[in-house]
N, C-alpha and C positions, 0 to 999 in steps of 0.2 A: 571472613571471606565468604563470598556467595558461591552458590552452586546451581547450575542450570537444571530446570525441569521443563521438558518439552512435551506439550500435549498435542498429539497429531504427528504421525510419522509419514505423511505423504510427501509430495513434491516440495512443499514449503519447509516442513520441519526437518526431514532427513536430508533433503537435497540442498537447501539453502542455509537454514539457521545453523545446523551443525558445522558446516564448512566455515561459515562466517565467524562463528564462535571460536573455532580453532585458529583462524587467521588473527582475530583480535587478541587471543592469548599469546600468540607468537610475538605480536608487537609489544604487548605489555604483560610479561609474566607476573602472575599473582592477581590478574583481573578477576579470575574465577578459578574454582578447583573442581575436579571431577571425582568419580565418574559422573557422566551425565545420566540423569534419570529421565525416563520417557513413559508417557501414558498414551496408548493408541486406541481411541474410541472406535476406529474403523480398521481393524487389522487386515481386512481384505484389500485395503487400499495402500498398505504399507510399502514404502520403498525399501530397498536393501538397508539393513541397519549396520552401521560400521562398528568395529570393535570399540570397547570402552563405553558402550551405552547399555544401561540396565533398563529393560522394558518391564513395566508392571501393568496390571489390568485396570486400575482405577486410581482416582485422586486419593482416596482413603488409604490405599496400599502405598502410594507414593509418599504419603505423610509419615508412614512408619520408617521409611528410609531417609527422607529428606524433610525435616521440620520446616514449617513456614518461615521462621525467622532466619533461615539460612538460604532460602530458595529465591531465585528469580524465575518466574514461570513464563515460558514462551507458548502462547496460545496460537497454534497453527492449524486450526480447524477451519473449514469453509464458513463463509458468512452466515449461511442459513442455519448452521448448527451451533453458532457461537454463544448465544445467550444461555442455553442450558449448561454449557461447559463452564462459563464464567460463574454461574450460580453454584455449581458443584465445587469449584475451586474456592469460592468465598466461604461456603459451608465448611470446607476442610481447613480454613484458617489462613489461606494464602492471600497476601496483600500486595506483593510487588509483581506486576504483570506486564509483559510485552505482548501486545495483541496485534496479529496480522491485520492489515488494512482490508476493507474499511472497518471502522470501529463497530458498526452494526449493519444489519441487512437493510433496515428501513427506519423511518422516523419513530415508529412505535417501539421497535427494539432498542433504538438509541435512548429513548426515555427510560427504558428498563435498565440499560447499562449505566446510565447516569445515576439512577437511583441506587444501584449496587455500589457504584463508586463512592457516593456520598455516605451511604449507610455504613459501609465497612472501612472507610478511610483509605481507599486503594491508592497506591501510586501506580497509575496506569499509563503506559507509553504505547501509542499506536505506531506500528512500523512505518517509518517515513524516510526511507533511505535516499530517495531522490532529493528532497529538500536538504538532507544532511550531507550530500555529496560534495566533493571538491568542485565539480562542474557547476553545481548550483551556487556555491560560494563565489565562483568567478562571475557568473551571471548577475548575482546581487551586487558585486563590486562594480560592474559596468553600469548598472542602474544608478547606484549611489554616486559614482564619480561624475556623472553627467558628460562623460567623454563623447558620447554619441548623441547627446541631447536628451530630450524627454522620451520616455517609453510610451509608444502608441498602441502596440498590438502584440499579442503572443499567439502563435500558431503551433499547436502540438500535434504530431503524428505518432500514433502508437499502433503499428500493424504487426500481426504475427498470425501464421496459420495455426489454428487450434481446433482441428476437426475431431480427433479421437476423444479428447476429454469432453468437448461440448456435446458430443453425441451420446454420452453416457447419461442415463436417466438420473443417476445419483451424483451428478457433478458438483452440486452445492453452490453454483454460481447462477442465479436466476436469469440474468441478462448480460449483454456485453458491457453495460455500465459497471458491472461488479468485478470485471476481470482486470483490465488494464487502467481504466480511468482513475481509480483511487490513487495510483502513483502520480499521474500528471496533475490531477486536480489539487492535491496537496502542494505540489510544486508551484503551480501558478498562484495559488492563494498566498503562499509564502513570498513570492516575488512581487505580486501586484496588489495584495491586500484583499479585503472582503469584496464579495461580488454577488450579483443576482443573475439568475439564468434568464436569457433572452430567447433561446431556441434550443430544441432538442429533437433528435430523430433516432429511430431504432429499426433495424432490419432483421429478418429471420435468417437462420442458417439452413441451407438446403443442400443435401447430398443424395442424389438419386431420388428415391421416394421418401427418404427420412427428412423430417423438418423439426428444427428446434427453435420455437418462437423466441425472438429477441436476442439470439446469440450469434447473429451475423456481424453487424457493425453498429456503432453508436457514435452520435455526434452531440456535443454539448457546446453551446455558445454562451458567453458570460459578458456582463458589463460590470467592471470593477468600480468601486466608489470613487476612485481617482480618475475615472474616465477611460482607463485602458480597456480594450476589447480583447477577449480570448476566444479561440476556436480550438476545440480538442476533438480529433477524429481518430477512432480506433476501429480497424477492420480485422476481424478474427478469421476471415476467409482469404486474406491476402496471400500471395505466393511467397513472399519474403518477409523477414523481420525488419522493422524500422522503429526506432525510438528517437524522435527528433523534436527539439523545441527551438523555434525561430522567434527571436525578439526583434521587432521592428521599431527602430528609434527615429527621431527626427532627421538624424544625419547619418544613418547607416543601419546595418542589420548584423546581429550576432546569432549564429546557429550552433546549438549544442547538440551533439550526437551522444546519447547515453548508450551504455553497453547493451547490445541487443539481447544478450543472454548471459548466464553465468559461465559460459565457455571462455570468455575473455573479460578482463577487468580494466580495459583501456577505453578511454573516451576521447572525443574530439571536440574542439572548439574552433569555429571559424568566425573571426571578427573582421568585417569589411574586407573579406578575401584573404586574410592571413590565417592559415590553419595551424593548429597546435594539437599534438597527440600526447596524452599523459595518463599515468596509472591512476585509477580511482575506484577502489573497492568500497562502494558506498554502503553496503549492508554491514560489512565488518566495522566501518567507521561509525555507523549508527549504533551498533551494539556496544562498541567501546564507550561511546559517549553516554549511553543509557545506563550501563553498568556503573560507570563513574558517578552518574547522578544518583543511582540507588545507594551508593556508598556515602554520598556527601550531602544530599539535599533532602531535608525532612518532608514528611507527607503534607504538613501544613503550609509549605512554601507555595506561594501563588503561581509559580511557574507550571506546576502540574495541572492546575485548573485551566491556565491559559493554553497549554498544549492540547488538552482535551477539547476545549472550545473550538480550536481550529479544525480538528478532525470532526467534531459535531457539525460544523458548518459544511464540511465536505459531504457528510452523510445527508444533510438536509438538501443540498443541491442535487445530489444523485437521486434522492427519493422523489424530489419534485420532477426531475426529468423523466423518471420511470413512470410516474403517475400520468404525466401528460402524454406519454407515448403508449400507454396501456391499450388504448382503443384505436391506435393508428399504426401498429407495427406492420411493416411491409417486407416483401421478400426480394426487392431489387437491390442492386449494388448501391453503395453509399451516395454516389453522385445522382442517382435517380430517385432516392427515397424522399417522400414529401416532408417538409419541415413542419414541426409541431410547435407553434409559438407558445412560450410560457408566460408571456406578458401581453 
């Protein structure tokens, strides 16, 4: 039976993964056992630690309490600090890892992560709870059924006010491309297949005299190999939260509303004007599936490589968009920012 080891007790580790782990355990007793062990590289950023969590100062100390052959490691550190953490975990002998999205901060770090994965035979699962959600399953079913004809376009909106964290100098997320887009980019790649970037833009965050370059809004436009077009827009200065994916078909439109936060685990699906609301705890479902895979699927199974390749493609697309925008970041709202062609 496996036991969780969480690295990073910030918003993601303490606020999301711990809750989702307990939800998954309630659904399937015996999925994992506790207590949960945690390593916190940045204790100053630590969220309140619930009962039943043993916090240690390093991966080496965690190894004394939780040997690698019993552990599933949740890497919940920011993208900019992730490579060093992965290297330390590999050196300590850990091989089964759940890594927060994106898999790496840029193409260079992605190559280093891929090398670690190959050299140490890692079973590495990148957090992808949107593609693993029941709502995504419904959308895939609509595409596969042909009920509304051929899929033509996907429009994704990911807005949320994110001022306090973005204004911190040590936030760990270099641009708006690194905050929300990894969720939706993994979703659209899973729905419509491989893609190339056709346009990107980025704006600054401005609050009074404070400026954080590239942390205002982000736009990414894609052309999928099958001809589907995707537009993903994320505004981190928006007054309200919204997570919406609109799929435009030949004969109608389907709109999926993902849960805007962890405060509620219900989602909505509107197909041609018919709205349905249903429960969908996507992160708990993802963790349940992943722990089951660790228990049943060996490291040499090709599905691990295929999953990593999908997330590597997402990192490549985000890295390309950031590079194209590096010299053209503006401070206007998303509608006014100039587009930067990527082709």
